C-alpha positions in Angstrom: 10.7 10.3 14.3 12.6 11.6 11.5 15.4 12.6 13.7 15.8 9.3 15.1 15.7 7.7 11.6 18.3 10.3 10.3 20.7 9.2 13.3 20.1 5.5 12.4 18.3 4.8 15.5 15.1 3.6 14.0 14.0 2.7 10.4 10.4 4.0 9.2 8.4 2.2 6.6 9.4 2.9 3.0 7.5 5.6 1.3 6.2 7.3 4.8 6.2 11.0 4.9 8.9 11.6 7.5 7.2 14.8 8.8 3.9 13.1 9.4 5.3 9.5 10.4 3.7 7.9 13.3 4.9 5.4 16.0 3.1 2.6 14.0 5.4 3.5 11.0 8.5 2.3 12.7 9.6 -1.0 11.2 13.0 -1.3 12.9 13.8 -0.5 16.5 16.9 -2.5 17.4 17.4 -0.6 20.7 13.6 -1.3 21.7 13.2 2.4 22.5 9.8 3.3 23.8 8.0 6.3 22.3 5.4 8.3 24.1 2.9 9.8 21.7 1.0 13.2 22.1 3.1 14.6 24.9 2.4 18.3 25.2 5.5 20.2 23.9 5.6 22.5 26.9 6.0 19.6 29.2 9.2 18.1 27.4 11.9 20.3 29.1 10.4 19.2 32.5 10.5 15.5 31.4 14.2 16.1 30.4 15.0 17.7 33.8 13.4 14.9 35.6 15.2 12.3 33.5 11.9 10.7 32.5 13.3 9.4 29.3 16.7 8.2 27.8 16.1 10.9 25.0 13.7 13.7 24.8 12.8 15.7 21.7 12.3 19.2 22.6 11.5 22.2 20.3 14.1 24.8 20.4 11.8 27.6 21.8 10.8 25.4 24.7 14.5 24.4 25.2 15.6 28.0 25.3 12.8 28.9 27.7 13.9 26.2 30.1 17.4 27.5 30.0 18.8 24.8 27.6 21.2 25.7 24.9 19.7 24.3 21.6 23.1 24.3 20.0 25.3 22.8 22.7 22.8 20.5 24.6 21.3 18.2 22.0 22.8 14.9 20.8 21.0 15.5 17.5 19.6 18.6 15.7 16.6 18.6 13.1 17.7 19.9 9.9 16.4 23.5 8.8 16.3 22.3 5.2 13.4 20.9 3.7 11.6 21.2 7.0 8.2 22.7 7.1 
């Protein structure tokens, strides 16, 4: 969720830890996006390829394994700084 907040797509409750934020911590969602919780990370590239979402957040290792370019393909990239 931190990526979506960083890009100005949603707002999270003030004071919420961005790393552990939950869907219930979203306080503003003007585009009325639907978030699917607890999707197995390995399935995300398949969801992307099947166009099962307007945006799919995929870990770089799974993106690479699926033949995606984690530098050229994403619309947003998570910062490597202050990121556990």
